[in-house]
C-alpha positions in Angstrom: 0.0 0.0 0.0 1.1 3.5 -0.8 1.9 5.5 2.4 0.2 8.5 0.9 -3.0 6.5 0.6 -2.7 5.4 4.2 -2.4 9.0 5.4 -5.5 10.0 3.4 -7.6 7.6 5.6 -6.8 9.9 8.6 -7.2 7.1 11.1 -7.6 7.8 14.8 -6.7 5.7 17.8 -9.5 3.2 18.3 -10.8 3.2 14.7 -11.9 -0.3 13.6 -9.9 -1.3 10.5 -9.7 -4.3 8.1 -6.3 -5.1 6.6 -4.8 -7.7 4.3 -1.1 -8.4 5.0 1.7 -9.3 2.6 0.8 -13.0 3.0 -2.8 -12.4 2.0 -4.2 -12.9 5.5 -7.1 -10.6 6.5 -7.5 -9.2 10.0 -10.0 -6.7 11.5 -9.5 -5.0 14.8 -8.5 -1.7 16.4 -6.0 0.8 15.1 -3.6 1.6 17.9 -2.1 4.7 16.4 1.6 5.4 16.8 2.1 6.1 13.1 5.8 6.6 12.4 6.4 8.4 9.1 10.2 7.6 9.1 9.6 3.9 9.0 6.0 4.0 7.5 4.6 1.8 10.3 1.7 1.9 12.8 0.5 -0.2 15.7 -2.4 -2.7 15.2 -4.3 -4.6 18.0 -4.4 -8.1 16.6 -6.7 -9.8 19.1 -6.8 -13.1 17.1 -3.1 -13.4 18.0 -3.4 -11.6 21.4 -0.7 -9.0 20.6 -0.2 -5.5 19.3 1.7 -5.7 16.1 3.8 -3.2 14.2 2.5 -3.0 10.6 4.6 -1.9 7.7 2.3 0.1 5.4 4.2 -0.7 2.2 3.7 -4.5 2.9 -0.1 -4.2 3.1 -2.2 -5.4 0.2 -5.3 -3.7 1.5 -6.5 -1.4 4.4 -9.9 0.1 5.0 -11.7 1.9 7.8 -14.8 0.0 9.0 -17.6 2.4 9.9 
C-alpha cells in the first residue's frame, strides 16, 4: 500500500480497520495509532493473536476503515 493512501484515511486511535497483510491474510481490529512516518509503520491490535503488532504500510495489500 502506498503511504500517501494510508495518510488519506486519517485514522484515529480506536478506529476499527480491516487489513490484508503481505501473506494475503485478512484481519480486522482496532487501530492503535503510533504512526511513524520515518519507517512508515503503525500499531495494530491483533486480538486473534493476542498481541499488538507493528504493521509496515508498504507491505499491506489492502487497508480500510470499518464504519
